[in-house]
N, C-alpha and C positions, 0 to 999 in steps of 0.2 A: 488262655494264659493263667498260670497260677501265681498269686502274689501273697506275701506274708509281711505283716507288721510285727516286729519282734518285741517292741517295748513301748506300747501306747499309753501306759498308765497315767503319764503326766499330760501328754498332748491331748488325749481324748479318753478320760476315765468313764465315758458313757453318756456325756451330755451333748455330743455332736454326732450327726448321722454319717455313716460310712457309705451311703448310697452311691456317691459319685465314683468311688473306687470299685465298689461292687459291680457297677455297670460295665466296668472295663475288664474285670478279671474274676477268677475264682479266688476269693479273698479270705484269708484267715488272719486273725489278730490275737496277740498275746499281750497281757498287761506287762509282764516282765519275762526276760529270758536270761538265764545264767550263761556264763561263757561256755560251759561245757555242753549246753543245749543248742547253741547257735547252728552248728552245721546240720544237726539232725532236723531242726525245724525248717530250714530253708532248702534242704536237699530236694531237688525236683522242681523248685520254684524258679521262674524266669525273672521275677521282680521281688525285691525285698525293700521294705521301708524300715528305717531305724531312727531313733531319737538319739540315744546316748550309747547304744551298743557299738563296740568297736568292730570294724570290718578290716581285717588284715589280709596280707597276701595268702597265707595258708588257707584261711576260710574261703577266699575266692577260688583258689586252686582246687579245693575239696568239693566245690559246688559248680561243676562245669556247665550246668544248665543256666546259671545265673547270667543275666544280660543287662540288668538295670538295678541300680541302688538309688533309692530315694531317701534323702536325708530330710527328716521332718524338723529342720532347724536351719539356721544360717551358718553356724560354725561347721567346719568339716575336718578338723584336725584329728578326728578319730577314725578317719577313712584313709586307707593307703591309696592315694590317687595315682601314684606311679604304677602300682600293681594293676589297678583297674584299667589304666590306659594300655598297658602291655597285654592284658588279657582280653581286651575288647569289651569291657563292661562300662556301660554308660553310668554316669553319676550326676545327679541333679540335687540342688538344695532349694531352700525357701528363703530367698534374700529379702531382708528389710521388712519382714512381716510384722514385726513388733516395734517399729520405730517410735510410734506415739506412746505405746505402753512402757517401753524401757526408758524413754526420755522422761515420762511422767514419774516413773519410779525413782529415777536419779534425782529429780527435784524433790520428791518426797523424802528421800534419804537426807538430802541437803537441809531441808526444812526441819527434819527430826533433830539434826545437829544444832541448827541456829535457833529454832523456836521451842524445842524441848517439850513438845506436846505430851509425850509419854511421861516425862518427869513430873509435869504438873498434874496430869490426870492421876498418876499413881499417888501423888501427895494428897490430892483431894479425896481419893478413896480411903486414904489413911486418916482422914479427918483434919488435915492441917488448915484448910480454908475455913472449915466450920468453927474452928477454935481461934481464928485470927482476931486480933484487936482492930484491924482496919478492913476496908472493903476489898482489899487485895493482899497478897503477900508475895515476896520475891524469894524463891528458893534457888534459882540459878539464873545467870544473866542471859538475855536474848541478844541476837545479833541482827542488825538491819543489813539486808543484802543490797539495797539500792546504793549505788556508789562504789560497790566492791567489784572486783574483777574475777573472772572465771577462765581458767585455761582448759582447753579441750584437746585431749590426745585421742585422735581418731575422728576425723571430720567427715564421716560418711552420713548416711541418712539419720542415724540416731544422734550422732554428735551435733549435726546441724540443728536438729530439733531441740536438743538440750540448750544450744546457744540461743535459739529463738525465744525459748521460755525464759532463759536467764536475762536476755535483753528486755523482755517485758517486765521483769522485776527490777529493772534499772541497773543491771550489771554490764560491765564492759567485757566483751568476749575476746580472748586471745587464743588463736589456733596454733597448736604445737607444730604442725607441718609448715607453717608460715614464719613463726617466730618462737622457737623452742624456749628461749630464755624468758620471754614475757609470759609464756604459758606456765612454765615451771614455777615462776615466782609470783603467780597470781594468788589472790586470797583463797580461791577454791581451785582444785584441779580435778577434772572429771575424766575418767578413763573410759573410752568408748571404742577402742581399737581391737581388732582380732589378735589372738595369741599366736605368735610365730616363734621359730627357733631363735630369731634375732632379738626379740623383745621379752623373752621369758625372764622374769625376775628383774625387769628394768627398774622398777621402783624399789631400789635397795637402799642401804644406809647412805651411800654416797649421793644417790639421787635425792633422797629426803633432805640431806644436809643443804642442798641447793634450793629447796623450797622455802617460801616465806615463813618466818616464825609465826606460829599461830594459825597457819593455813588449815584448810579442810580437804581431805581426800575423799572422793566419791568413786566407787568402782562398781559399775554394772556391766562390765565387759567379761573378763576372765580372771579368775583368782590367781592364775599362774603369772600374771603380770607383776605381782607384788611379793616381796620378801616379807612374810607375815611377822617374823620375829623383829625385823627392823622397824616395821610399822608399829608393832606393839611397844617397842622401846621408845619410839618418837611420841606416841600418845601418852605413855606414862611420864615422860620427862617434860611434857608440855611443848616440845618442839612443834608438834601439830596439835591444834585445838580439838580436832575431832575427825572421825571417819565414818562414812556410810557405805556399807558393803552388801551387795546382793550375791556375791560370788566368793568362793574360797578356793585355795589351791587344791584342797582335797574335799570332795563333796560326797557324802556328808563329812564334816570335819571330825577330827579326833576330839575326844572330850577335853584333852589338855591343851587344845589350841590356845596360844597366848593372847589372842584377840577376844575370846569369849569372856564376857564378864567385865570388861573395861567399861567404866561408866561413860566415857566419851567416844565409844565405838558402838554404832548401831548396825546390827546385822540382820538381814532377812535371808530366807533359805532358797535363793535362786528362783524368785517368783515374779520377776519383772514382766515376763511374757505371759503370765497366767490368765489375764482377762479372756473371757470366752470369745470375745470378738477377734482377738489376736489368734487364738488357737483354732478358731473356725477357718481363718485365712490359711493356716498351716495345712489343715486337712484338705481344703479345696485346692490349694496349690499342689499338694502331693498328687492329687488326681489329675490336675492339669498337666503336670510334668510327665506322668505316666502316659496320658493320652498323646502328648506331643511325641514321646519316644515311639509309641506304637505307630504313629503316623509319619515317622521319619524326621520329626522336628528336633529342635535343639533348645527348647525352653528351659531356662535356668540351669543349663548344663555346665558342670565343672569339668567333665570328661566326656 
């Protein structure tokens, strides 16, 4: 069997062994693949692994040997599942591999907003503590999370883990699927749900107007859930006290994105899943999924 990984630069830039996949197939990997290179690189392969490369109907039809698509991630909105089903192509993903990592990052973003470690570290580098008249100085207010509430939209493995950590910090957890009103009006709202046609842009101006004044929005799910202009307006006006984002509607974002540079918006470049422990799970699970397919199994199958 011939297999190809089209875009492994983020999942495995060279710090994880490919041995488990190599044992199963004649394996070739590329760091990145441009759209116009996709068909040429997978033609003749029975299995293809992808991270963010899109697999549409035309690509599948142009590669009749293709029998298996392995998504090296949990999200699958970049793969045409209907086309794969019709063409008899199996599709498998890696569910919940980064639950702990993404939940940890969500809380890190929340703490960035409430404890402003970066603000104070930058101030000290600038010499502001060294020149203080007192043993400390206050540049920006901090917020105690104990006694506050957090709404969680998307109560899967990641959402539940975010809730567990929040409870350990003394917060009350409100689950959106159980009580939408309580979740939306919480002190903090954490987005942990997949992106679908139905919820694209759900956090728009109207949604934000229903949030608690001074609330904090955390998004480690998908950027497309948020109307970024509406969020920027809410952050500038003070309707929302802050936001912590690991995802954007377009990645990389445009230079004129209205959220970049706002002092109460903390942005990281879609890195919540980056710990090597999580990425090693991705590579191992990709191999397990391929092995299962070869043996007639259905491990982590979407199609």
